C-alpha positions in Angstrom: 94.3 92.4 83.2 94.3 88.6 83.3 97.8 88.1 84.7 99.0 87.4 88.3 98.1 84.7 90.8 94.6 86.2 91.3 93.9 87.8 88.0 91.0 90.2 87.8 90.3 90.1 91.5 93.5 92.2 91.9 94.0 94.0 88.6 90.4 95.5 88.5 90.6 96.9 92.0 94.1 98.2 91.3 93.0 100.1 88.2 90.0 101.6 90.1 92.4 102.9 92.8 94.9 104.3 90.4 92.1 106.1 88.4 90.7 107.6 91.6 94.2 108.9 92.6 95.1 110.4 89.2 92.6 112.5 87.3 95.0 112.7 84.3 95.2 108.9 84.0 93.5 106.8 81.3 93.7 103.0 81.2 93.3 100.6 78.4 92.3 97.2 79.8 93.3 94.2 77.9 91.8 90.7 78.4 88.5 88.9 78.2 86.0 91.7 77.7 83.0 90.2 79.4 85.0 89.3 82.5 86.5 92.8 82.6 83.1 94.5 82.3 81.8 92.4 85.2 84.9 93.1 87.4 85.0 96.8 86.5 81.3 97.6 86.5 81.8 100.4 89.1 84.0 102.4 86.7 83.5 100.9 83.3 81.4 103.8 82.0 84.3 106.2 82.7 85.6 108.1 79.6 89.1 107.2 81.0 88.7 103.5 80.5 88.9 101.5 77.2 88.7 97.7 76.8 90.6 95.7 74.2 89.5 92.1 74.0 92.0 89.2 73.9 91.0 85.6 73.7 94.0 84.1 75.5 96.1 84.5 78.7 99.5 83.3 79.7 99.7 80.8 82.6 102.0 81.8 85.5 104.0 78.5 84.9 104.0 78.6 81.1 107.4 78.6 79.5 108.4 82.0 77.8 109.1 80.2 74.5 105.6 78.6 74.6 103.9 81.9 75.5 105.8 83.8 72.7 105.1 81.2 70.1 101.5 80.0 70.8 99.8 82.9 72.7 99.9 85.7 70.2 96.4 86.8 71.4 97.2 86.7 75.1 96.4 89.8 77.1 100.1 90.3 77.8 101.1 90.1 74.1 98.2 92.4 72.9 99.1 94.9 75.6 102.7 95.0 74.4 101.6 95.3 70.8 99.5 98.4 71.8 102.6 99.8 73.4 104.8 99.0 70.4 102.4 100.7 68.0 102.2 103.9 70.2 98.5 103.5 71.1 99.4 103.5 74.9 102.3 105.1 76.8 103.2 102.2 79.1 102.3 98.6 79.8 101.7 97.1 83.3 101.5 93.3 83.9 101.3 91.1 86.9 101.8 88.0 84.8 104.5 85.5 84.1 107.9 87.4 84.4 109.8 85.2 81.9 107.1 85.5 79.3 106.8 89.2 79.8 110.6 89.7 79.3 110.6 87.5 76.3 107.5 89.0 74.7 108.6 92.6 75.5 112.0 92.1 74.0 110.5 90.5 70.8 107.8 93.2 70.3 109.7 96.3 71.5 113.4 95.5 70.8 116.2 96.8 72.9 117.6 100.3 72.8 120.7 101.1 70.9 123.9 100.0 72.8 121.8 97.7 75.1 122.1 93.9 74.8 119.7 92.8 77.5 116.8 94.4 79.4 117.0 94.5 83.2 114.5 94.7 86.0 114.9 97.6 88.4 112.8 98.4 91.4 112.9 100.4 94.7 113.5 98.9 98.1 112.6 100.7 101.4 115.3 101.6 103.8 115.6 103.7 107.0 115.4 107.0 105.1 113.7 106.9 101.7 114.5 104.1 99.3 117.2 102.6 97.1 117.0 101.4 93.5 118.5 98.1 92.5 119.0 96.1 89.3 118.9 93.5 87.9 116.2 91.7 89.9 115.8 88.6 87.7 115.6 89.3 84.0 119.1 87.9 83.5 120.6 85.1 85.5 124.2 85.5 84.4 125.6 88.9 83.2 129.2 89.6 82.0 130.9 92.8 83.0 129.9 94.8 79.9 126.2 94.0 80.6 126.6 95.1 84.2 128.0 98.4 82.9 124.9 98.8 80.7 122.7 98.2 83.7 124.5 100.9 85.6 124.1 103.5 82.8 120.4 102.7 82.5 119.7 102.7 86.2 121.6 105.9 86.8 119.6 107.6 84.1 116.3 106.4 85.6 117.2 107.5 89.1 118.3 110.9 87.8 115.1 111.3 85.7 112.5 110.1 88.2 114.1 111.2 91.4 115.6 114.5 90.3 119.0 113.6 91.8 121.7 115.3 89.8 124.5 112.6 90.2 123.1 109.6 92.0 125.7 107.4 93.6 126.2 103.9 92.1 127.6 100.8 93.9 128.4 97.4 92.5 127.2 94.5 94.8 130.1 92.3 95.9 131.1 89.9 98.7 133.3 92.6 100.2 134.4 96.1 99.7 138.1 95.3 99.2 139.5 95.5 95.7 140.9 92.0 95.8 137.5 90.4 96.5 134.9 89.2 93.9 134.8 87.2 90.7 136.7 88.1 87.6 133.4 89.4 86.1 132.9 91.7 89.1 136.5 92.9 89.0 136.2 93.7 85.3 132.9 95.5 85.8 134.5 97.5 88.6 137.2 98.8 86.2 134.6 99.7 83.6 132.5 101.6 86.1 135.5 103.5 87.4 136.1 104.8 83.9 132.5 105.5 83.1 132.1 109.0 84.4 129.2 107.9 86.7 129.3 108.8 90.4 130.6 105.3 91.2 131.5 104.7 94.8 132.9 101.2 94.3 131.9 97.8 95.8 129.0 97.6 98.2 127.9 94.7 100.4 124.5 93.3 101.2 124.0 95.6 104.2 124.7 98.6 102.1 121.5 98.0 100.2 119.6 99.3 103.2 122.0 101.6 105.1 121.7 104.6 102.7 125.3 104.6 101.4 124.2 104.6 97.7 121.2 105.5 95.6 121.7 102.7 93.0 122.9 99.1 93.5 124.0 97.1 90.4 124.2 93.3 90.3 123.3 90.4 88.1 119.7 89.0 88.1 120.5 85.9 90.1 121.9 87.7 93.1 119.5 90.6 92.7 116.4 88.4 92.8 117.7 86.4 95.8 118.4 89.7 97.7 114.9 91.0 96.8 113.0 87.9 97.9 115.1 87.6 101.0 114.3 91.2 102.1 110.6 90.7 101.3 110.6 87.4 103.3 112.3 89.0 106.2 109.8 91.9 106.3 106.9 89.5 106.2 108.5 87.3 109.0 109.1 90.3 111.3 105.5 91.5 110.8 104.2 88.0 111.6 106.4 87.6 114.7 105.4 91.0 116.0 101.7 90.1 115.6 102.1 86.8 117.3 104.0 88.3 120.3 101.4 91.0 120.8 98.6 88.3 120.7 100.1 86.0 123.4 97.8 87.2 126.2 95.7 89.8 127.8 98.6 92.1 128.8 100.3 91.9 125.5 97.0 92.8 123.8 96.8 95.9 126.0 100.4 96.7 125.1 99.5 96.3 121.4 96.7 98.9 121.8 99.2 101.4 123.4 101.8 100.7 120.7 99.3 100.8 117.8 100.4 104.2 116.4 104.0 103.1 116.3 103.1 99.7 114.7 101.0 101.5 112.0 103.9 103.8 111.3 106.3 100.9 111.0 103.9 99.1 108.7 103.4 102.1 106.5 107.2 102.8 106.2 108.1 99.3 105.2 104.9 98.1 103.5 106.1 96.2 100.4 102.9 97.0 98.5 104.0 100.7 98.3 107.1 99.6 96.4 105.4 97.2 93.9 106.1 97.9 90.3 109.5 97.1 88.7 110.5 98.7 85.4 111.9 96.6 82.6 114.7 98.9 81.5 116.5 98.7 78.1 113.5 98.5 75.8 111.9 100.9 73.3 108.9 101.3 75.6 107.9 101.5 79.3 107.0 98.1 80.7 106.3 97.7 84.4 106.1 94.3 86.2 103.9 93.9 89.2 104.4 91.0 91.6 102.0 88.3 90.8 100.9 87.6 94.4 99.7 91.0 95.5 96.5 92.9 96.3 94.8 95.7 94.4 96.6 98.4 96.4 100.0 97.0 95.4 98.9 96.7 91.7 97.8 100.4 91.8 101.3 101.4 92.8 102.7 99.5 89.8 100.3 101.7 87.6 101.6 104.8 89.5 105.2 103.8 88.5 104.2 103.4 84.8 102.4 106.7 84.8 105.4 108.6 86.3 107.8 107.0 83.8 105.6 108.0 80.9 105.2 111.5 82.2 108.9 112.0 82.7 109.7 110.5 79.3 112.0 107.9 81.0 112.8 106.0 77.7 113.7 109.2 75.9 116.1 110.2 78.7 117.7 106.8 78.8 118.1 106.8 75.0 119.7 110.2 75.1 122.1 109.2 77.9 123.1 106.0 76.2 123.9 107.9 72.9 126.0 110.3 74.9 127.9 107.5 76.7 131.2 106.0 75.5 130.0 102.3 75.6 130.2 100.4 72.4 127.1 99.7 70.3 128.5 96.3 69.4 126.4 93.4 70.7 128.6 91.6 73.3 126.5 88.9 74.9 123.4 87.7 73.0 121.0 85.5 74.9 
């Protein structure tokens, strides 16, 4: 509850919204108990809310090593401990991403045959959305790791979306076989032999044109693509608002176009897509953006709830065991 750029101002309202949407949802709130009670006074008496006190919190700029070593009673660490002991079904945090990845890996451990966890999320497109991973958990990933990402992501899309054989693409600088680094070319060969519905290389514009359901890349490229798309959406919204506010006639035009503008905003509102799953761990961990509002944080809770209901980790574990990839650790951090 203490994580994110605005802490309880966001997480408290997000929890309240999620509880109002889902009668079957119960939330365990981890953090400073007195502050949580003040922020959640409207719903704190609900029998669907518990509070677990923690005396520390992880700063958004704190190093992962420092947080892991010195903040054992942080709200992030205590929440992950609750997940690891089976007292909760999923963990949601808007806090420091590096610290969350490090602590989650230490507490929960990776699944069999998985070397590194990866961050996966959905991005809006013209029709529906696309899943993409890795979005920043790993800066540099060899071909074998990209193959693991593809297997986990495909399992997640199939489990949560109900798509029998989701299409998988490998992000590259071109669609031609001769293009790409040696790592990408090696990953391409592994994916061809994987049995997945692999369509080959995809380029940046394929993320949004609907050609695949899952895009696989390393965390450096994935995070750049994610932040670029979010920045573009925010820029377009700001420019449209400025243009309609230029004068009397443009304001009249804005009133006429209001239904269309609302529809545009609803279709591409990044808040509705908040909540990235940290795949590859023995537990469901969802990362919310740090600089969001309560509505966005509530959608991260929605993602965690759905993953727990669908037994996402169980399905991924089953699919990995049935796969042909080696269980040998190939690239330790």
